[in-house]
C-alpha positions in Angstrom: 6.2 -63.4 144.8 3.9 -65.5 142.7 4.1 -65.8 139.0 0.7 -64.0 138.7 2.1 -61.0 140.7 5.2 -60.8 138.4 3.1 -60.9 135.2 0.7 -58.3 136.7 3.6 -56.0 137.6 5.2 -56.3 134.1 1.8 -55.6 132.4 1.2 -52.6 134.7 4.7 -51.2 133.9 4.1 -51.5 130.1 0.7 -49.8 130.3 2.1 -47.0 132.4 5.0 -46.6 129.9 2.7 -46.5 126.9 0.4 -44.0 128.7 3.4 -41.7 129.4 4.6 -42.0 125.8 1.2 -41.0 124.4 1.0 -38.2 126.9 4.3 -36.7 125.9 3.5 -37.1 122.2 0.6 -34.7 122.6 2.4 -32.1 124.6 3.7 -30.2 121.6 7.1 -28.9 121.0 8.7 -27.8 124.2 11.8 -26.4 122.6 9.8 -23.5 121.1 9.2 -20.4 123.2 6.1 -18.4 122.4 5.8 -14.7 123.0 2.3 -13.2 123.4 1.4 -9.5 123.3 -2.1 -8.7 124.3 -3.0 -12.4 124.1 -1.8 -12.7 120.5 1.1 -14.8 119.5 3.8 -12.4 118.1 6.9 -14.6 117.9 8.1 -18.2 118.2 11.7 -18.6 119.3 13.7 -21.8 119.1 15.2 -22.3 122.6 18.2 -24.1 121.0 19.3 -21.0 119.1 21.1 -18.4 121.3 20.2 -14.8 120.8 18.5 -11.7 122.1 15.0 -10.8 120.9 13.4 -7.4 121.3 9.7 -6.7 121.6 7.7 -3.5 121.9 5.2 -3.7 124.7 2.5 -1.3 126.0 5.0 0.3 128.4 8.3 0.0 126.5 10.9 -2.4 125.3 11.0 -6.1 126.4 14.0 -8.4 125.7 14.2 -12.1 125.8 17.7 -13.6 126.0 18.2 -17.3 125.0 21.4 -19.1 126.0 22.2 -22.8 126.1 18.5 -24.0 126.1 17.4 -21.5 128.7 15.8 -18.0 128.4 15.0 -15.0 130.6 13.7 -11.5 130.4 16.3 -8.8 130.5 16.6 -5.0 130.2 12.8 -4.6 130.4 11.3 -1.1 130.5 8.7 -1.3 133.2 8.4 0.0 136.7 8.6 -3.2 138.8 10.8 -5.6 136.8 9.0 -8.6 138.2 9.4 -10.4 134.9 13.2 -10.2 135.2 13.0 -11.7 138.8 11.7 -15.0 137.3 15.2 -15.7 136.3 16.4 -18.3 133.8 13.7 -20.7 132.5 15.1 -24.1 131.4 13.8 -26.3 128.6 10.7 -28.2 129.6 9.8 -25.9 132.5 6.2 -24.7 133.0 7.3 -21.3 134.3 5.7 -18.4 132.6 7.4 -14.9 132.3 4.7 -12.2 132.6 5.3 -8.5 132.2 2.0 -6.9 133.2 2.8 -3.3 132.3 4.0 -4.4 128.8 1.1 -6.9 128.4 3.6 -9.5 127.3 3.9 -13.1 128.5 6.3 -15.8 127.4 5.7 -19.6 127.7 7.0 -22.7 126.2 5.0 -24.2 123.3 2.4 -26.8 124.3 1.9 -25.3 127.7 -0.3 -22.3 126.8 -3.5 -24.3 127.0 -3.2 -24.4 130.7 -2.4 -20.7 131.1 
């Protein structure tokens, strides 16, 4: 490898690193879970605080359980329980929990713009 190739590679790595840093800076807080009912934000939950949160949807009750930086829908009153089948969603995931009968969806903060 020539000296020019090494310098070019180092400069390229620095530019990529800076670009990634700027990108992650503008992604928002990903350790906040946002719960929407009829497309309106009803609650923000800190994913680092364990607990069970209850919501009233259009069809019935909807619960979000948070444990060790992960969350999932549990004990949901709806006919198909598809939202429970999503399973545990870890910190930083782009998975969305959607309960159509209850008109509720749950997403990590900073990701709702792409929803």
